C-alpha positions in Angstrom: 0.0 -0.1 0.0 1.5 3.5 -1.0 2.2 5.8 1.9 0.0 8.9 2.4 1.7 12.0 1.1 1.5 15.1 3.2 2.0 18.2 1.1 4.6 20.6 2.7 2.6 23.6 1.9 1.9 25.6 5.0 4.0 23.3 7.2 6.8 24.7 9.4 10.2 23.0 8.9 13.4 23.5 11.0 16.7 22.3 9.4 20.1 22.5 11.2 23.3 22.7 9.3 21.2 24.8 6.9 23.9 27.4 5.8 25.2 25.4 2.9 25.1 21.9 1.1 22.3 19.5 1.9 20.6 21.7 4.4 20.5 24.8 2.4 19.3 22.9 -0.8 16.7 21.0 1.2 15.5 24.4 2.6 15.2 25.8 -0.9 13.1 22.8 -2.2 10.9 22.8 1.0 10.3 26.4 0.6 9.4 26.0 -3.1 6.7 23.5 -2.0 5.2 26.2 0.2 6.8 25.2 3.6 8.0 28.0 5.9 11.5 27.3 6.8 13.7 28.0 10.0 17.4 27.7 9.0 19.8 26.9 11.9 23.5 26.9 11.9 27.0 28.5 12.8 27.5 30.7 9.8 25.3 33.8 10.2 26.3 35.5 6.8 25.5 32.4 4.9 22.3 31.6 6.7 21.1 35.1 6.2 21.9 34.9 2.5 19.8 31.6 2.1 16.9 33.1 4.2 16.9 36.2 1.9 16.9 34.1 -1.0 13.9 32.1 0.2 11.8 35.1 1.2 10.5 37.2 4.2 8.2 34.4 5.5 11.4 32.3 6.3 14.0 32.8 9.2 17.4 31.9 10.4 18.9 31.5 13.7 22.6 31.1 14.7 22.9 28.2 17.1 25.4 25.5 17.9 23.6 22.0 17.9 25.7 21.0 20.8 24.4 23.8 23.0 21.1 22.6 24.6 20.1 26.2 25.5 20.8 27.6 22.1 18.8 24.8 20.4 15.9 25.4 22.7 16.0 29.0 21.9 16.1 28.4 18.1 13.2 26.1 18.4 11.3 28.5 20.3 12.0 31.4 17.8 10.6 29.2 15.1 7.5 28.3 17.2 7.0 32.0 18.0 7.1 33.1 14.3 5.4 30.1 12.6 3.0 29.3 15.4 4.2 25.8 15.7 6.5 23.2 14.2 5.6 20.3 11.9 9.0 18.9 10.9 12.7 19.0 12.1 15.6 17.9 10.1 18.8 17.2 12.2 21.3 17.6 9.4 24.4 19.3 11.0 27.4 17.2 10.7 31.1 17.4 10.4 33.8 14.9 9.4 37.4 15.1 10.7 40.3 14.3 8.2 42.2 11.8 10.5 42.7 8.4 11.8 42.5 7.7 15.5 46.4 7.7 15.7 46.7 11.2 14.0 43.6 12.9 15.6 43.5 15.2 18.5 41.3 14.1 21.4 39.1 17.3 20.7 38.5 16.4 17.0 37.4 12.9 18.0 35.1 14.2 20.8 33.8 17.1 18.7 32.7 14.6 15.8 30.6 12.7 18.3 29.2 15.9 19.7 28.1 17.4 16.7 26.9 14.2 14.6 25.2 12.5 17.4 24.8 14.6 20.6 23.9 17.5 18.4 21.2 15.6 16.6 19.8 14.2 19.9 19.6 17.8 21.4 17.9 19.0 18.1 15.2 16.3 18.4 14.9 16.9 22.3 14.5 20.5 21.9 11.9 20.2 19.0 9.9 17.3 20.5 7.2 19.3 22.5 6.4 21.5 19.5 6.6 18.4 17.0 4.3 16.4 19.3 1.6 19.2 19.4 1.2 18.8 15.6 2.0 15.0 15.4 4.9 16.0 13.3 8.2 14.3 11.8 11.6 13.8 12.8 14.3 13.4 10.1 17.8 12.4 11.4 20.5 12.6 8.8 22.7 9.5 9.4 24.9 8.2 6.6 25.8 5.0 4.9 28.9 5.2 7.2 26.5 3.8 9.8 27.0 0.3 8.2 30.4 0.8 6.6 34.1 0.3 7.4 36.0 3.4 6.5 39.4 3.8 7.9 40.0 7.5 8.6 36.5 8.1 9.6 36.2 6.1 12.8 34.5 8.7 14.9 32.2 9.7 12.0 31.1 6.1 11.4 30.5 5.6 15.2 28.4 8.7 15.4 26.2 8.0 12.4 25.8 4.4 13.6 24.8 5.6 16.9 22.4 8.2 15.3 20.6 5.4 13.4 19.9 3.5 16.5 18.9 6.6 18.4 16.3 7.2 15.7 15.1 3.5 15.9 14.5 3.8 19.6 13.0 7.3 19.6 10.5 6.1 16.9 9.2 3.7 19.6 9.1 6.3 22.3 7.0 8.9 20.3 4.6 6.5 18.4 1.9 7.0 20.8 2.3 10.8 20.3 1.6 10.4 16.6 5.1 11.7 15.8 7.1 9.7 13.0 11.0 9.4 12.9 13.2 8.6 10.0 16.8 8.3 9.5 18.6 9.1 6.2 21.7 7.3 4.8 23.4 9.3 2.1 26.8 8.2 0.7 29.3 10.7 -0.7 27.1 13.7 -1.5 29.0 16.3 -3.5 29.1 18.9 -0.5 31.9 21.2 0.5 32.8 18.8 3.3 33.3 15.8 0.9 35.0 18.1 -1.8 37.4 19.4 1.0 38.4 15.8 2.0 39.1 14.7 -1.4 41.1 17.8 -2.2 43.2 17.5 1.0 43.7 13.6 0.9 44.4 12.0 -2.5 44.6 8.6 -0.8 41.1 9.0 0.4 39.8 9.9 -3.0 41.7 6.9 -4.5 40.3 4.5 -1.8 36.7 5.6 -2.5 37.1 4.8 -6.0 37.8 1.2 -5.2 34.6 0.8 -3.2 31.9 -1.4 -4.7 28.8 0.2 -6.3 27.1 3.0 -4.8 29.7 3.2 -1.8 32.1 4.5 -4.2 29.9 6.9 -6.1 28.9 10.5 -5.7 25.5 12.0 -5.7 24.6 15.7 -6.4 23.3 17.9 -3.4 20.1 18.5 -5.5 19.3 14.8 -5.9 20.0 14.0 -2.3 17.6 16.9 -1.2 15.1 15.6 -3.5 15.1 12.1 -1.7 15.0 13.9 1.7 12.1 15.9 0.6 10.1 12.9 -0.5 10.6 11.7 3.0 9.4 14.8 4.5 6.1 14.3 2.6 5.8 10.5 2.9 7.2 10.1 6.5 8.8 6.7 5.8 11.3 5.2 8.2 14.5 5.1 6.0 16.0 7.1 3.2 18.9 5.8 1.2 20.8 8.1 -1.2 21.1 6.6 -3.8 18.5 4.1 -3.3 20.9 1.1 -4.0 22.5 2.0 -0.8 19.6 0.1 0.8 21.2 -3.2 -0.4 24.2 -2.6 1.8 22.1 -1.8 4.7 20.1 -5.0 4.3 23.4 -7.0 4.2 25.3 -4.9 6.7 26.5 -7.9 8.6 28.5 -9.1 5.6 29.6 -5.5 4.8 31.0 -4.9 8.4 31.6 -8.5 9.3 34.6 -10.7 8.9 34.3 -10.8 5.0 33.9 -7.1 4.6 36.7 -6.4 7.2 39.0 -8.8 5.3 38.4 -6.9 2.0 39.0 -3.4 3.6 42.0 -4.8 5.6 43.8 -5.7 2.4 43.5 -2.1 1.1 44.1 -0.4 4.4 47.5 -1.9 5.1 48.8 0.2 2.2 46.3 3.1 2.1 46.3 4.0 5.9 50.1 4.7 6.2 49.7 6.8 3.0 46.7 8.6 4.4 48.5 9.4 7.7 51.3 10.9 5.6 49.1 13.2 3.9 47.3 14.1 7.3 50.7 15.0 8.7 51.3 17.4 5.9 48.0 19.3 6.9 49.9 20.8 9.8 47.3 20.1 12.4 44.1 21.1 10.3 41.6 18.4 11.1 38.8 19.7 9.3 38.1 20.8 5.6 38.8 24.4 4.3 35.0 25.3 4.5 34.2 23.7 7.9 33.4 26.0 10.7 35.5 23.7 13.0 38.7 24.5 11.2 41.3 25.4 13.5 39.2 24.8 16.6 40.4 21.1 17.4 44.0 21.9 18.4 45.7 24.4 20.6 
């Protein structure tokens, strides 16, 4: 039976990590469908520019998703302006360019804070308002949740944790009429991915050897289209591209002994090369376009 579609026209949508990339593009597409959008992030000039592009009925709020008080204030601002909240998209995310051996403790911790704790705090802050309208929560996890990616250990851990958080949250809020979904994109052509490819040639080469969609790239527009469909249909999972769903279904093989053996054969050569390239970055652990650049060390 096909899912019921809920048109976004007139709905109030809050999106974190909305200054650029997936978040900004999803905001544009949701606004084009008639939604009123609250953009939340840490880059005020970019947020303001996107909000201006969308029009006066939309708003932006500068807030760090890892700050519970700031997120509560951002949600309250959206509720005050829009009169309520129908959808929240926990999209904010970062990815350090390091292995555990080369990483600073701060970079590892910050990756978990933003990608997992930040999404949890976003959902927590929005839940009262979402519950009032029997709304929808979309958590942007990743195909990294069921992949083995040397150099992205903290990122994989955070995204796997976020998927499980969403699975449990879904059960906790079902009686409220609230729906919860997790999205699993792989290598979307964002600033974050482009920064990593440019800084680490070995990383780029390794991705090219991954099977099927795990080694492919998807445009930001196509990814936003997939997320937009989820906001309207409120399904449980989004895979971008859809073929990533195969790897999710067979994740025990992907991350089990067979998958580990295949990755290990490459990583024995690739990881030392990767760590040499990381060392050449002189302590910069996040991409050139990341708001985290320069914050992890010192």
